[in-house]
C-alpha atoms as a printed R data frame, in Angstrom:
    type eleno elety resid chain resno       x      y      z
1   ATOM     1    CA   MET     A     1  -4.984  2.832 23.363
2   ATOM     2    CA   TYR     A     2  -6.230  6.312 22.471
3   ATOM     3    CA   LEU     A     3  -9.294  4.903 20.751
4   ATOM     4    CA   GLU     A     4 -10.225  2.870 23.783
5   ATOM     5    CA   LYS     A     5  -9.843  5.943 26.018
6   ATOM     6    CA   SER     A     6 -12.026  7.980 23.650
7   ATOM     7    CA   LEU     A     7 -14.720  5.321 23.724
8   ATOM     8    CA   GLU     A     8 -14.493  5.073 27.505
9   ATOM     9    CA   LEU     A     9 -14.981  8.836 27.742
10  ATOM    10    CA   CYS     A    10 -18.012  8.693 25.414
11  ATOM    11    CA   LYS     A    11 -19.459  5.796 27.414
12  ATOM    12    CA   ASN     A    12 -19.059  7.734 30.663
13  ATOM    13    CA   ILE     A    13 -20.638 10.884 29.251
14  ATOM    14    CA   PHE     A    14 -23.377  9.380 27.061
15  ATOM    15    CA   GLY     A    15 -23.816  5.890 28.531
16  ATOM    16    CA   GLU     A    16 -27.427  6.519 29.553
17  ATOM    17    CA   ASP     A    17 -28.417  8.130 26.232
18  ATOM    18    CA   LYS     A    18 -30.398  5.504 24.303
19  ATOM    19    CA   ASN     A    19 -29.959  7.521 21.074
20  ATOM    20    CA   LYS     A    20 -26.189  6.995 20.901
21  ATOM    21    CA   SER     A    21 -24.032  3.995 20.156
22  ATOM    22    CA   PHE     A    22 -20.260  3.658 20.054
23  ATOM    23    CA   PHE     A    23 -18.147  0.954 18.447
24  ATOM    24    CA   LEU     A    24 -14.429  0.403 18.073
25  ATOM    25    CA   TYR     A    25 -13.665  0.178 14.354
26  ATOM    26    CA   ASP     A    26 -11.082 -2.375 13.271
27  ATOM    27    CA   GLN     A    27 -10.939 -2.632  9.507
28  ATOM    28    CA   ASP     A    28  -9.497 -6.138  9.615
29  ATOM    29    CA   TYR     A    29 -12.733 -7.335 11.226
30  ATOM    30    CA   PHE     A    30 -15.268 -4.921  9.731
31  ATOM    31    CA   ILE     A    31 -17.575 -6.844  7.420
32  ATOM    32    CA   ASP     A    32 -21.108 -5.488  7.536
33  ATOM    33    CA   SER     A    33 -22.974 -7.652  5.020
34  ATOM    34    CA   SER     A    34 -26.250 -7.245  6.936
35  ATOM    35    CA   GLY     A    35 -26.051 -3.437  7.118
36  ATOM    36    CA   TYR     A    36 -26.162 -3.163 10.910
37  ATOM    37    CA   PHE     A    37 -23.632 -0.339 10.928
38  ATOM    38    CA   LYS     A    38 -25.622  2.079  8.810
39  ATOM    39    CA   ALA     A    39 -26.329  5.652  9.844
40  ATOM    40    CA   ASP     A    40 -27.714  8.751  8.178
41  ATOM    41    CA   MET     A    41 -24.273 10.318  8.484
42  ATOM    42    CA   THR     A    42 -20.783  8.981  9.061
43  ATOM    43    CA   MET     A    43 -17.877 11.191 10.099
44  ATOM    44    CA   SER     A    44 -14.143 10.950  9.753
45  ATOM    45    CA   LEU     A    45 -12.374 13.481 11.948
46  ATOM    46    CA   ASP     A    46  -8.571 13.762 11.860
47  ATOM    47    CA   VAL     A    47  -8.153 10.216 10.540
48  ATOM    48    CA   ILE     A    48  -7.358 10.140  6.816
49  ATOM    49    CA   TYR     A    49  -3.899 11.725  6.966
50  ATOM    50    CA   HIS     A    50  -2.879  9.169  9.594
51  ATOM    51    CA   LEU     A    51  -3.557  6.263  7.221
52  ATOM    52    CA   VAL     A    52  -0.123  5.977  5.653
53  ATOM    53    CA   GLU     A    53  -0.638  2.639  3.869
54  ATOM    54    CA   ASP     A    54  -2.641  2.897  0.635
55  ATOM    55    CA   SER     A    55  -4.584 -0.335  1.225
56  ATOM    56    CA   VAL     A    56  -5.572  0.792  4.741
57  ATOM    57    CA   PHE     A    57  -6.721  4.161  3.368
58  ATOM    58    CA   ASP     A    58  -8.752  2.506  0.594
59  ATOM    59    CA   LYS     A    59 -10.530  0.063  2.944
60  ATOM    60    CA   TYR     A    60 -11.257  2.813  5.483
61  ATOM    61    CA   MET     A    61 -12.783  5.071  2.825
62  ATOM    62    CA   ARG     A    62 -14.923  2.256  1.424
63  ATOM    63    CA   ASP     A    63 -16.189  1.404  4.916
64  ATOM    64    CA   LEU     A    64 -16.840  5.077  5.699
65  ATOM    65    CA   PHE     A    65 -19.001  5.634  2.616
66  ATOM    66    CA   SER     A    66 -20.741  2.257  2.664
67  ATOM    67    CA   SER     A    67 -21.886  2.889  6.248
68  ATOM    68    CA   ALA     A    68 -23.647  6.168  5.409
69  ATOM    69    CA   ASN     A    69 -27.188  6.477  4.085
70  ATOM    70    CA   LYS     A    70 -27.271 10.224  3.359
71  ATOM    71    CA   TYR     A    71 -24.129 12.137  4.359
72  ATOM    72    CA   VAL     A    72 -20.419 11.677  4.939
73  ATOM    73    CA   MET     A    73 -18.451 14.389  6.698
74  ATOM    74    CA   VAL     A    74 -14.662 14.410  6.530
75  ATOM    75    CA   TYR     A    75 -12.296 16.649  8.460
76  ATOM    76    CA   ALA     A    76  -8.882 16.256  6.859
77  ATOM    77    CA   SER     A    77  -6.243 17.843  4.695
78  ATOM    78    CA   ASN     A    78  -6.969 17.559  0.993
79  ATOM    79    CA   LYS     A    79  -3.578 17.802 -0.641
80  ATOM    80    CA   ALA     A    80  -1.057 15.296 -1.854
81  ATOM    81    CA   ASP     A    81   2.146 17.162 -1.092
82  ATOM    82    CA   GLN     A    82   4.306 15.778  1.671
83  ATOM    83    CA   LYS     A    83   6.644 17.943  3.700
84  ATOM    84    CA   GLU     A    84  10.164 16.808  4.411
85  ATOM    85    CA   TYR     A    85   9.744 17.614  8.103
86  ATOM    86    CA   GLN     A    86   6.291 16.054  8.691
87  ATOM    87    CA   SER     A    87   5.778 13.149 11.069
88  ATOM    88    CA   GLN     A    88   6.155  9.593  9.791
89  ATOM    89    CA   HIS     A    89   2.571  8.851 10.834
90  ATOM    90    CA   VAL     A    90   1.206 11.533  8.486
91  ATOM    91    CA   LYS     A    91   0.503 11.130  4.784
92  ATOM    92    CA   HIS     A    92  -1.524 13.855  3.128
93  ATOM    93    CA   ARG     A    93  -3.919 12.722  0.424
94  ATOM    94    CA   LYS     A    94  -6.121 14.480 -2.086
95  ATOM    95    CA   PHE     A    95  -8.985 12.325 -0.859
96  ATOM    96    CA   THR     A    96 -11.591 14.221 -2.911
97  ATOM    97    CA   ASP     A    97 -10.017 12.663 -6.026
98  ATOM    98    CA   TRP     A    98 -10.440  9.214 -4.442
99  ATOM    99    CA   VAL     A    99 -14.121  9.911 -3.693
100 ATOM   100    CA   GLU     A   100 -14.770 11.182 -7.207
101 ATOM   101    CA   LYS     A   101 -13.168  8.079 -8.742
102 ATOM   102    CA   ASN     A   102 -14.473  5.425 -6.323
103 ATOM   103    CA   GLN     A   103 -17.796  6.732 -5.004
104 ATOM   104    CA   PRO     A   104 -19.817  7.976 -7.993
105 ATOM   105    CA   LYS     A   105 -23.068  8.028 -5.976
106 ATOM   106    CA   TRP     A   106 -21.666 10.742 -3.698
107 ATOM   107    CA   LYS     A   107 -21.361 14.462 -4.435
108 ATOM   108    CA   LEU     A   108 -19.392 17.075 -2.534
109 ATOM   109    CA   GLU     A   109 -22.194 19.201 -1.103
110 ATOM   110    CA   LYS     A   110 -20.131 21.713  0.845
111 ATOM   111    CA   MET     A   111 -16.569 22.496  1.865
112 ATOM   112    CA   ILE     A   112 -16.062 24.551  5.015
113 ATOM   113    CA   LYS     A   113 -12.682 26.207  5.406
114 ATOM   114    CA   ASN     A   114 -11.018 25.870  8.759
115 ATOM   115    CA   LYS     A   115 -11.534 28.920 10.941
116 ATOM   116    CA   TYR     A   116  -7.958 28.526 12.234
117 ATOM   117    CA   PRO     A   117  -5.782 27.430  9.284
118 ATOM   118    CA   LEU     A   118  -2.260 26.265 10.032
119 ATOM   119    CA   LYS     A   119   0.211 29.133  9.880
120 ATOM   120    CA   THR     A   120   2.619 28.908 12.793
121 ATOM   121    CA   ASN     A   121   1.095 27.039 15.740
122 ATOM   122    CA   GLU     A   122   0.224 23.375 15.120
123 ATOM   123    CA   PHE     A   123  -1.457 23.086 18.544
124 ATOM   124    CA   ASP     A   124  -4.017 25.845 17.947
125 ATOM   125    CA   GLU     A   125  -4.249 25.696 14.148
126 ATOM   126    CA   SER     A   126  -4.911 22.925 11.628
127 ATOM   127    CA   PHE     A   127  -4.256 22.063  7.984
128 ATOM   128    CA   ALA     A   128  -7.649 20.300  7.785
129 ATOM   129    CA   ASP     A   129 -11.004 21.547  6.502
130 ATOM   130    CA   PHE     A   130 -14.536 20.090  6.569
131 ATOM   131    CA   TYR     A   131 -15.944 18.305  3.515
132 ATOM   132    CA   ILE     A   132 -19.589 17.254  3.444
133 ATOM   133    CA   TYR     A   133 -20.741 14.690  0.886
134 ATOM   134    CA   LYS     A   134 -24.353 13.923  0.038
135 ATOM   135    CA   LYS     A   135 -25.585 10.703 -1.515
136 ATOM   136    CA   ILE     A   136 -27.141 11.149 -4.947
137 ATOM   137    CA   LYS     A   137 -30.446  9.319 -5.338
């Protein structure tokens, strides 16, 4: 439901912009053998720590990197420790280890620390940082 609303908002704002396209990703039906869903950069913003099943996480990450020609940007936590009080729909992962092991053609180009790291207010602060990967030629 939230994804559809986000896409509807993007369509309303950017619907006339011929330089933008929006698609609803469903990993169960995402098979891009022809390479139609390729872009110079793919982004994953606030997604990875919501993928609580390992197989869902693995497929998502493979799709994310296989769809990028030059860069992948991830905004997520990068730790494996789980808190006793965290939501059931959150699973922190040290995703940089996954990338290093499973995507050898990609190198972490830059990590940008969050300007507002989580301390006390989860509505105005975040445990996520930006990670920018570049494809090695």
